N, C-alpha and C positions, 0 to 999 in steps of 0.2 A: 662522345655520347651517341654517335651514330650507331654504335653497336647495340644500343637499346632497341633499335628499330630495324636493323638490317644485319645480315650475316657478315662476318669479317672475311670469309673466304668463299669462293664459288661453290655452289652445291653440286654434288654428283648427280648422276641420273636418278630420276624418280623411280622408286621401286614399284614392282607390279602389285596392284592392290590385292590383298587377301582378306579384306574386311569389307562389309557393306559401306556404301558411301554415307558419311555422316549427314544427318538431316540439318537443314539450314534454319528451319522454323524453330520457334521457342515454345515448348510446352510449359505446363505449370511448374514442374520441377526445375527445368532449365532456367526459367525466369527467376526463380528464387536463388538458384546457385550462381547465376551470372556474375553478380558483384563479388562474390567470394572467390570465384575462379579468376576474375580480373585481377584482384589483389594478389593472389598467389602467383599468377603469371608475372606481374610487375616485379615482385620480389625475386623470383627465379631469374628473370632476365637481367635484373640489376646485378645480382651476384655473378652471372655469366659475363656481363660487361666488365666488372671489377677484375675478374681473373684473366680475361683476354687482354685487358689493358696493361697487365703486367707481363705479357708475353706468352701466356698459355694458349694452346691451339683451341680454336672455336669449336671444333667437333671432337675434341679429345674426351675420352671417358673420364679422366681425372678432373677436367674442367667442369663437367656436368655433375659429377658426384659431389664435388666441393660446393657447387651451386645448390644441390639438394640439401646438403648439410647446412648451408647458410640459410636456406629457406626454413628449415626446421628450427634453427636457432632464433630467427626473427619472430616467427609465429609463436613458438612456445614462450619466448620472453614476453611477448605482448599479452599472453594469457596468464602470466604469473599473478597479477592482482585477482583474477577470477579464481585461481587455485587457492590463494590465501583466504579468500572469502569462503570458499567451499570448506576448507579446513576449519575455519571458525564456526561455520554453521553445523558441521558434524560434531564439533566439540560441545556446542550448546545442546544438541540433541542427546549426546551421551550424558551430559550433566543432569538433564531432566528425566532420563530413562527411569530411575527409581520412582519418581513421582508419577510418571505415566503408568508404571506397573501397579502402583497403589490404586489409581483410578480404575484400571482394568480389573483388578481384584475386587474392588468395591461392587462392580456391576457384573461380575462373572456369573453366568447362568441365568441372568435376567434378560428375557427376550422381548418384553413388552415395549411398546412404542415410547412410553414416558421414560423408561429407564435408558433406552438408547439415546433419546434426545438429551437427557441429563448428562450422560457420559460424554456425549459430543460437546456439550457446553463446557463441562469441566476441562475437557482436553484442550479445547480452543482457548479457554481462559489461561491454561498453563502455558500454551505456546505464546500468547500475547504477553504474559508476565515476563517471560525470558527472551522475548524478541526473536523468535525463530519458528520455523515450520518445517516439516519434512521436505517440502518443495524447495525451500531456500538452499538446502544442501545439494539438491539435484540441479538447480537452475544454472550454476556455472558450467556444469558438464553439458547441459543442453545448448548453452550459448557456444561452446567450443565445437560442437558437432558440425555445423555448417562450414566452419573454417577448415576443419580436418577433412571433411568430404570434398571441399574445394581443392585441397592439396592432392587428394587421392585421384579425383577425376581428371585433373590437369595432367598428372603424370601418366595415367592410364590411357588417355586419349592421344598420346603422342604418336603411336603406331598408325592408327587409322587416319589421323590428320596428315601425317607425312606421306602415306601411300596415296592420298588423294590430293596432294599438293595444297593443303589447307593449313591455316594457322589456328591459333586458339581464339579466345574471345577478346583478347587485348593485345599486349605487347609481344606475346609469343607468336610472331608472324610465321609464314610458311617456311622461310629460309632458316630461322632459328629452330623451328620444329624439325626440319630435315637434319640439321646438325645434331640435335638431340637423338634423332633416330639412328644416325650413323655412329654415335658415341659407343665405345666399348670399354668395359672395365678391364684393366690390365691388358688392353688391346686385344682381348680374345672373347669377352662376354658382352654381347649387345645389351644395352639397358632396356630395350623395348621387348625383349623376348622373355616368356615365362618358362617354367620347367617343362611343361608338356611339349611346347614348341621346340625347346632345346633338345629334349629327348628324341623327338621325331626327326630332327635334323641331324642327329648324331653329334651334337655339340657337348661332348662329355665334360669339358672344363666348365662350361656355363652351368651344367647340372650340378657339378661338385660345389661350385661357388654358392649356388642357391641352397643346397643342402646344408652347407656350413652356416650360412646366414640364418636359415630357419632354426637350426640347433641353437645358435647364439640368441635368437629372438625368444625362443622358448625358455632358455636359461635365464635371460634378463627379466622376463615376465614372472617367472617362478620366484626369483630372488626378491623382486619388488614386493610381491604378495607375501612372501615369507617374512620379510622385514616387518610388515604390518601386523601379522598374526602372532609372531613370536616375541616382538619387542614393544609394540605400540598399542596394545589393548589392555585396559584395566581389568582387574579380577572380575568386576561385575559384567563387563562386556564378554567375558569368556564363558558365560553361562547362557543357556537357551539355544533355540534353533538357529538364530542369526549367526552365532559363532560356528556352529556345525556346517552351515551353508558356506561360510567363508573357507573352512577347511576343505570342503569338497571342491570349491572353485579354485583353490590353490593348485589342484592337480588337473582340473578340467579346462580352465580358461587358457592356459598356455598351449593346449593342443589345438586351439583354433588357428594358431599360426601355421600349422601344417597345411591347412586349406589355403591360406594366403601364399605360402611358399610354392604351392603347386600351380595356382591359377593367376597370381599377380605377376606383372612384369618385374624384371630385376630392379628397375629404377624405383618402383613402388616399394619393393621389399627393402631396398636400401633406406628409403625414407622411413619406413615403419621401424626398422632396426635402430636408426638414429633417434627416432622419437622415443623408442623404448629405453635407450641408454639415458636420454634426457630425463625421462620419468623416474628411472631407477636412482639416478644421482639426486634429483630433486627430492624424492621421497627420503633418501638417506639424510639429506641436510635437514629436512623438516623433523624427522624422528629424532635426530641428534640434538637439535636446538629448540624445537617446539613439541616435545613429546606429550602424549596424552597423560593427564594427571593420574597417578596411581599405577602406571604401567612400568614394566621393567626398564624401558628407555628413560622414563622420568627418574627412577631411582638411580640409574647409571649417571644421569646428568647431575643429580644432586651430589653424588660421590665425587664427580669430577670437579664441581664447584667447591666442595669442601676441601679437596686437596689444594686448591688455590686460595683457600681462606675466604671463600664467598658462599652465599646462600641465596635462596629465593624468598622474597617476602610474600605477604598475602595477595598482592596484586600481580605476582609473577615477575617482579623486577629483581635484578641481581644487585645485592647489597653486600657489604663486608660482613664476615661471619660474626664479629663482635657486636655489630649493630643488630644482626638477626637474633642473637642470643639475648641481647638486652630487650628487644621487642617481645620475644617469647616470654621472658621473665615478667615483663610488665603486664602482658595479657594474662599470665597465670595468677599474678597477684590481684589483678582486678576481678578475676573470676572467683578467687577465694574470698575476697572482701564482699562481693555480691552475695555469695553463698552464706557467709556469716550474718549479713544484714537481713537476709530474707527471712520472713516469719516461718517458724517451724510448723510443719504440718501435723495436726492432731490426729493420732491414730484412732480409728473408730472403735467404740466400746459398746458392749451390750447395755440394755436398760438397767438390768440388775446390778451390774458393776458400776455404772454411772451413779446409781442411787446410793450404793455403799460408799463411793468416793465422796459424794456430797455430804453424807452423814459424818464421815470422818473429818471433813474440813470444818463442819459446823460444830462438832463436839470433839475437839482435839484432846488427846490423852493428857491427864494431869499427873504431876509427880506425887508420889506417895509421901 
């Protein structure tokens, strides 16, 4: 366990600093991020200890790349409950969307204060009835951000900390930081170098690796968004401006990774790519097993269940097809019975016709 706190091998000479000396004081942002960075460092160092304990070199690129992958797996696994909660909140918002539109249509064009207050009350009452709010679907994402930022800053700070013989905020001490600094992917591409630095130093292989990773990142992000738009939206969700914005973001959002590929160190790009792969696989599993009701993915799931002799009941539970058909027949019979027992609605008639009908009932025709 000593490797959790110290390097396994002697560190080479300290590199000449090319970055400003990191500040030792804690500003407001650093104070907030400190516990998240500490947790990230602890997980990263733990995985490094695991791999060095089985004989891998402490400063090898493979050791640190696997440690980064292990870091992503642990953090993203811990965030799965938040992801599930976010999915449920989004589903509830989609379910009440038609009712929200009715409220909006009711007060469309009304700008007075009383109308706005009434619209707000009805909207909040609708949220309370269904147990959701727009914030509830965004809250899990907001909770994730400090952890993801902690991962980003921990990996990004490796270069300047190593150049100034410093460690991180926790278990990633100066020796381990230096080992990370010396690590090279495929023994040719330093994990602390970004594309601009590699290009300036003539490190062609590093530039090629970064370009390939950026292309894969863009492709994985595009495929993840495409899954949602093409398979997991109900017909109602495919109308309006929100859907058009999603289609635009399908092509615009992946381009943001070009920026990350140019300015972020290779270690950060590897983390981002691994996280993207996790998101893509996670989204595939959710769409396949918990699709949005009414979407193409939901229809495909129902077809798969039908081929296995199963179906979904009203609560979304998987039941045998015979039981489902019996339940549907029972519900149909109950609906028909209720319809037959319901009092028939009298059609409105004019006063003149009603008077003639009353005279006819009072003086029925007699047989000759």
